[in-house]
C-alpha positions in Angstrom: 13.5 76.6 4.0 10.7 73.7 2.6 13.4 72.7 0.6 15.4 72.0 3.8 11.8 70.7 5.6 11.6 68.0 3.3 15.3 66.7 3.5 14.9 66.4 7.0 11.8 64.5 7.0 13.2 60.8 5.5 16.0 61.3 7.9 14.0 61.2 10.4 11.7 58.3 9.3 15.2 56.2 9.1 16.0 57.1 12.4 12.6 55.6 13.7 12.8 52.9 11.9 15.7 51.9 13.0 14.5 52.3 16.4 11.6 50.2 15.9 13.9 47.4 14.6 15.3 47.5 17.8 12.4 47.1 20.0 11.6 44.0 17.5 15.0 42.7 18.2 14.6 42.9 22.0 11.1 41.5 22.0 11.3 38.7 19.9 14.2 37.3 22.1 11.9 37.3 24.6 9.5 34.2 25.2 5.9 34.7 24.3 3.5 34.8 27.2 0.5 32.9 26.6 -2.3 32.7 29.3 -3.6 29.1 29.0 0.0 27.1 28.0 -1.8 23.5 28.1 -4.5 25.0 26.0 -1.6 26.4 23.4 0.5 22.9 23.3 -2.6 21.0 22.7 -3.9 23.3 19.7 -0.4 23.2 18.0 0.7 19.6 19.3 -2.6 17.4 18.7 -2.6 17.5 15.1 0.8 16.5 14.6 0.5 13.8 17.6 -2.7 11.6 16.2 -1.1 11.7 12.6 2.4 10.3 13.9 0.0 7.5 15.9 -1.8 7.0 12.6 1.2 6.2 10.7 2.2 3.7 13.3 -0.6 2.2 13.6 -0.8 1.5 9.5 2.8 -0.2 10.0 1.5 -1.9 12.9 -1.0 -3.9 10.4 1.9 -6.5 10.2 2.4 -9.1 11.8 3.0 -8.3 15.7 6.6 -9.6 17.0 6.4 -11.5 20.4 9.8 -11.7 22.6 9.1 -14.8 25.3 12.1 -14.8 26.6 11.7 -11.1 27.6 8.4 -12.2 29.5 8.0 -13.0 33.0 5.0 -14.7 34.0 3.3 -13.1 37.4 0.1 -15.4 37.5 -0.6 -19.4 37.6 -2.1 -19.6 34.3 1.2 -17.8 32.3 3.5 -19.5 33.9 1.9 -22.9 32.4 1.8 -21.1 29.4 5.4 -20.5 29.1 6.5 -23.9 30.8 4.6 -25.5 27.9 1.9 -27.1 30.0 -0.7 -25.6 27.8 -0.3 -25.3 24.7 -3.2 -24.0 23.0 -5.6 -21.3 23.8 -8.8 -23.1 22.9 -7.9 -24.8 26.3 -8.0 -21.5 28.3 -10.9 -20.2 26.5 -13.6 -23.5 27.1 -12.3 -23.7 30.7 -13.8 -20.2 31.1 -10.5 -19.4 32.7 -9.9 -15.9 32.6 -7.0 -14.0 31.1 -5.1 -11.7 33.3 -1.9 -11.2 30.6 -2.0 -9.9 26.9 1.5 -12.5 26.4 -0.1 -15.3 27.2 -2.4 -14.5 23.6 1.0 -13.2 21.9 2.9 -16.5 23.1 -0.1 -19.2 22.1 -1.6 -17.2 19.1 0.8 -16.7 16.5 0.2 -14.1 13.0 -1.7 -11.7 15.7 -2.5 -8.6 13.6 -3.5 -5.4 15.6 -5.9 -2.0 13.9 -8.0 1.0 15.3 -11.4 1.8 14.1 -12.2 5.2 13.4 -14.5 6.4 16.1 -13.3 10.3 16.2 -13.2 13.3 14.3 -10.7 15.7 13.1 -11.9 19.8 13.7 -13.4 21.2 10.6 -15.7 23.4 9.5 -19.3 22.7 9.1 -19.5 19.8 11.5 -15.8 18.4 11.1 -13.4 16.8 9.1 -12.0 13.6 8.2 -12.5 10.2 10.8 -9.8 9.7 13.1 -9.3 6.7 15.0 -9.3 8.5 18.4 -12.3 10.3 19.9 -11.0 13.6 21.6 -13.0 15.1 24.8 -12.3 17.9 26.8 -13.0 19.3 30.5 -13.3 22.9 31.4 -11.5 24.3 33.9 -9.6 27.4 35.1 -6.1 26.4 33.7 -7.7 25.8 30.3 -8.6 22.7 28.6 -7.8 19.2 29.5 -8.2 16.6 26.6 -8.4 13.1 26.6 -8.3 10.7 24.0 -10.4 7.5 23.8 -9.8 4.6 21.0 -11.1 1.0 20.1 -8.6 -1.7 19.4 -9.4 -5.1 17.5 -6.2 -8.3 17.5 -7.2 -11.2 15.9 -5.6 -14.0 13.3 -8.0 -13.6 10.4 -8.9 -17.4 12.0 -11.7 -17.7 14.2 -10.4 -15.4 16.7 -10.9 -12.1 17.7 -10.7 -9.2 20.3 -12.1 -5.8 21.2 -10.8 -3.2 23.4 -11.5 0.0 24.9 -8.4 2.2 26.0 -9.1 6.1 27.1 -6.1 8.4 28.3 -4.7 12.1 28.2 -2.0 11.4 25.7 -2.7 9.1 22.1 -0.1 6.6 22.5 -1.2 5.4 26.1 -4.7 5.4 24.9 -3.6 2.6 21.9 -1.6 0.9 24.2 -4.2 0.2 26.7 -6.7 -0.4 24.1 -4.8 -2.8 22.5 -4.2 -4.7 26.0 -7.7 -4.9 26.7 -8.3 -6.2 23.1 -6.0 -9.1 23.8 -7.7 -9.9 27.2 -11.1 -10.0 25.6 -10.3 -12.5 23.2 -12.9 -15.0 22.0 -13.1 -17.8 19.2 -16.0 -17.7 17.0 -18.0 -20.3 14.7 -17.6 -20.0 11.1 -19.5 -21.8 8.4 -21.6 -21.7 5.7 -25.2 -21.4 6.0 -26.3 -20.0 3.0 -29.0 -22.0 1.1 -27.4 -20.9 -2.4 -24.3 -21.6 -1.6 -23.4 -25.9 -1.2 -19.5 -25.9 -0.6 -18.0 -27.0 2.5 -16.0 -24.3 3.3 -16.0 -21.9 6.3 -16.4 -18.5 4.7 -19.1 -17.0 6.4 -21.0 -17.9 9.4 -23.5 -21.0 10.0 -26.5 -19.1 11.1 -28.0 -15.8 11.8 -27.1 -13.7 15.0 -28.1 -10.3 16.1 -26.1 -7.9 18.4 -27.5 -5.2 20.7 -25.8 -2.1 22.1 -27.6 1.0 23.3 -30.4 1.7 20.2 -28.3 0.1 17.8 -29.4 -3.6 17.0 -27.4 -5.6 14.0 -28.4 -8.7 12.7 -25.6 -11.0 11.0 -27.0 -13.3 8.0 -24.8 -15.4 5.9 -23.9 -15.2 2.5 -23.0 -17.3 -0.6 -19.3 -17.1 -1.9 -18.6 -13.7 -3.6 -20.8 -11.6 -1.7 -18.2 -10.0 0.3 -18.7 -8.0 3.7 -21.6 -6.2 3.2 -21.7 -4.2 6.2 -20.9 -1.2 7.8 -17.0 0.0 7.3 -15.7 -0.5 10.7 -17.6 -3.5 11.1 -16.2 -4.6 8.2 -12.7 -4.6 10.1 -13.9 -6.8 12.6 -15.8 -9.6 10.7 -12.2 -9.7 8.5 -9.8 -10.0 11.1 -12.2 -12.6 12.8 -12.1 -14.3 9.3 -15.1 -14.0 7.6 -15.4 -13.3 4.1 -18.9 -13.1 3.1 -22.0 -11.7 5.1 -25.2 -10.1 4.7 -26.5 -7.4 7.5 -29.3 -5.1 8.5 -29.0 -2.7 11.1 -31.6 -0.4 13.2 -31.5 2.1 15.7 -29.1 5.7 15.8 -26.4 4.0 13.7 -24.1 6.7 12.8 -22.7 6.0 16.8 -19.8 4.1 15.7 -19.2 3.0 19.4 -22.7 1.3 19.8 -22.5 0.1 16.4 -18.8 -1.7 17.1 -20.0 -3.2 20.4 -23.0 -4.8 19.1 -21.1 -6.2 15.9 -19.0 -8.1 18.8 -22.0 -8.8 20.7 -23.3 -10.5 17.6 -19.8 -12.6 17.0 -20.2 -13.8 20.7 -23.6 -15.4 20.5 -22.0 -17.3 17.8 -20.1 -19.4 20.1 -22.1 -19.8 22.7 -24.9 -20.9 20.9 -25.4 -24.7 21.1 -25.5 -26.5 17.6 -26.5 -30.1 17.5 -23.5 -32.7 16.1 -25.8 -33.5 13.0 -25.2 -29.6 11.9 -21.3 -29.5 12.2 -21.0 -31.2 8.9 -24.1 -29.6 7.1 -23.4 -26.1 8.1 -19.4 -26.7 7.8 -18.9 -25.3 11.1 -15.3 -24.6 12.2 -14.9 -23.1 15.3 -12.0 -21.4 16.0 -9.3 -21.9 13.8 -9.6 -24.5 10.7 -7.5 -27.4 12.1 -9.8 -26.9 15.6 -13.0 -27.3 13.1 -12.0 -30.5 11.7 -11.0 -31.8 14.9 -14.5 -30.7 15.9 -16.3 -32.4 13.4 -14.4 -35.0 13.9 
């Protein structure tokens, strides 16, 4: 009798296993139930979306392409630029006219490059992981977490023109586009020169004099440096100065410097003061000052 029971037990187990497999198949066909669908999508797609945008940014660091034939200007300034009445962006910036269309900058400034700054941080253990170009914030609601992404973009031609913009949206790509558009609308020209007493060259590779910028508790002082020094400043500020056309500089910072956004804004505030400071005509030659591009600086010296 015991042998018969032992022979029947494996048959029962196999039957039970078959029924369980059928149940699993039926459950697998149905869609999984998610309590908060928006939260689940965010956790699954956020990392992939950020990586794709970062790859696109790496490709977009080269020269931007602009199709002038497809541009239909809406403002009077845009119409004058397209008709050829205004041929240089210096005429607009010197007159103080506000730029309302980013296509104006694309039309007048050639070899314009864009880049995003590392103001965010990826999720990770013990305070976070790698630096990211997007800063993510979330709003708690009954439906789940609603995220928003913000980023800083810079545009420049590495020859005296630089712009900084801030963009924020529910997705990464619109935030990047808003930031780039804002950067083109906020473009300024800066004065470069050689204000270091250790260097007697007449090349505008640094800044003509020391300037100080401030945002929040962060105070950043930029000082002229001789050739071969490089950009001795915080990494994200290095990107801004590089696109502005500055090759050598010293810097000193005070305050809560780990706040990247305030650090970047303080750097841009210091660069803005280079163009607003009044200089006597005699100092243009002694400090090798070039305002805007190098060609415009040569015209200013004459």
